[in-house]
C-alpha positions in Angstrom: -48.1 47.4 40.3 -50.7 48.4 37.7 -50.2 51.8 36.1 -53.3 53.7 35.0 -53.1 54.4 31.3 -54.2 57.9 30.6 -55.9 57.1 27.3 -57.8 54.1 28.6 -61.1 56.0 29.2 -61.2 57.1 25.5 -60.5 53.6 24.2 -63.2 52.3 26.6 -65.6 54.9 25.2 -64.7 53.8 21.6 -65.3 50.2 22.6 -68.7 51.1 24.1 -69.8 53.0 21.0 -68.9 50.0 18.7 -70.8 47.7 21.1 -73.8 50.1 21.0 -73.6 50.1 17.2 -73.8 46.3 17.2 -70.2 46.0 16.0 -68.8 44.3 19.1 -65.0 44.5 19.1 -63.2 41.2 19.3 -60.5 43.0 21.2 -59.9 46.5 22.5 -56.6 47.4 24.1 -54.9 50.5 25.4 -51.2 50.4 26.0 -47.8 52.2 25.8 -45.9 51.3 22.7 -42.4 51.4 24.0 -40.5 49.2 21.5 -39.3 52.3 19.6 -36.8 55.0 20.6 -39.7 57.3 21.6 -42.6 55.7 23.4 -46.2 56.7 22.5 -49.7 55.8 23.6 -51.7 53.3 21.4 -55.2 52.0 21.4 -56.2 49.1 19.1 -59.7 47.9 18.3 -60.1 44.6 16.4 -63.2 43.9 14.4 -63.9 40.6 12.8 -66.8 39.1 10.8 -67.4 36.5 13.5 -67.6 38.9 16.5 -68.4 42.3 15.0 -70.6 41.3 12.2 -68.6 43.1 9.6 -68.9 41.7 6.0 -66.7 38.7 5.5 -66.7 39.3 1.7 -64.9 42.7 2.3 -62.9 41.9 5.4 -62.4 38.1 5.5 -60.0 38.2 8.5 -61.3 41.5 10.0 -59.6 44.8 10.5 -57.9 46.8 13.2 -58.4 50.4 14.2 -55.3 52.1 15.6 -55.3 55.2 17.7 -51.8 56.7 18.4 -50.8 59.7 20.5 -47.3 60.8 19.9 -45.3 63.1 22.2 -43.9 65.1 19.3 -40.3 64.1 20.2 -40.2 61.7 17.3 -39.3 63.6 14.2 -41.5 61.3 12.1 -44.7 62.2 13.9 -46.5 65.3 15.0 -47.6 65.6 18.6 -51.1 64.4 19.3 -53.6 61.8 18.3 -54.4 60.2 15.0 -56.7 57.3 13.8 -55.7 54.7 11.2 -56.9 51.3 10.1 -55.6 48.2 8.4 -56.9 44.9 7.2 -56.0 41.8 9.2 -54.2 38.9 7.6 -55.1 35.3 8.1 -52.3 34.9 10.6 -53.7 37.7 12.8 -51.0 40.2 11.6 -52.1 43.3 9.8 -51.4 44.8 6.4 -48.9 47.7 6.2 -48.9 50.6 5.8 -51.9 51.7 7.8 -54.5 53.8 6.1 -55.6 57.1 7.7 -59.2 57.4 8.8 -60.9 60.7 7.8 -61.6 61.7 11.4 -60.0 64.0 14.0 -57.8 62.3 16.6 -60.3 63.0 19.3 -63.4 62.0 17.1 -66.5 61.4 19.1 -66.8 57.6 19.7 -70.2 57.3 18.0 -68.9 59.2 14.9 -65.9 56.8 14.7 -68.4 53.9 14.8 -70.3 55.5 12.0 -67.2 56.1 9.9 -66.1 52.5 10.3 -69.6 51.3 9.5 -69.5 53.1 6.1 -65.9 51.7 5.5 -66.9 48.1 6.1 -70.1 48.2 4.2 -69.1 50.4 1.2 -65.3 50.3 1.1 -65.0 54.0 1.7 -64.9 55.7 5.1 -67.2 58.7 5.5 -65.4 61.7 7.0 -66.6 62.9 10.4 -65.6 66.1 12.1 -67.4 65.8 15.5 -65.0 65.6 18.4 -65.5 63.9 21.8 -67.3 66.2 24.3 -65.0 68.6 26.1 -66.0 67.5 29.6 -65.1 63.9 28.7 -62.0 64.7 26.6 -60.5 67.3 28.9 -59.4 65.1 31.8 -58.1 62.5 29.4 -56.1 65.1 27.5 -54.7 66.5 30.7 -53.6 63.0 31.9 -52.0 62.3 28.5 -50.2 65.6 28.5 -48.8 64.8 32.0 -47.8 61.3 30.7 -46.1 63.0 27.7 -44.2 65.4 29.9 -43.1 62.6 32.3 -42.1 60.4 29.3 -40.0 63.3 28.0 -38.2 63.6 31.3 -37.4 59.9 31.2 -36.0 60.0 27.6 
């Protein structure tokens, strides 16, 4: 049985914005990260010089963008979404620790693409404050809140 992931529409919108910006993601995934004591939602976008056209001189093996939504039940993380990024290593793993992106957790997809474009071309991410439209974000947030409440009941 396939379970609908509540954050998939947001990650799909992010993928579409990068595609529209001519930075085609090599990979875009939405999943539940459940290998820790408290599960959380995660989205990962992979950009590479070959697929996404990002500069190979700055990001030889590419980079990943990570969106996490935590329930707030893990004492290390506040509830809600956050964007981070990391360089990819030659073996496909990524560098640690992740670097925060200067955007809100519900950044508008096009604004995230613009922030990442400045990061890959200048080495510095331009802060953006625009959030995803309420009529698009609202149903996704509601579905995530329901998932979070259900996840808490299972813990």
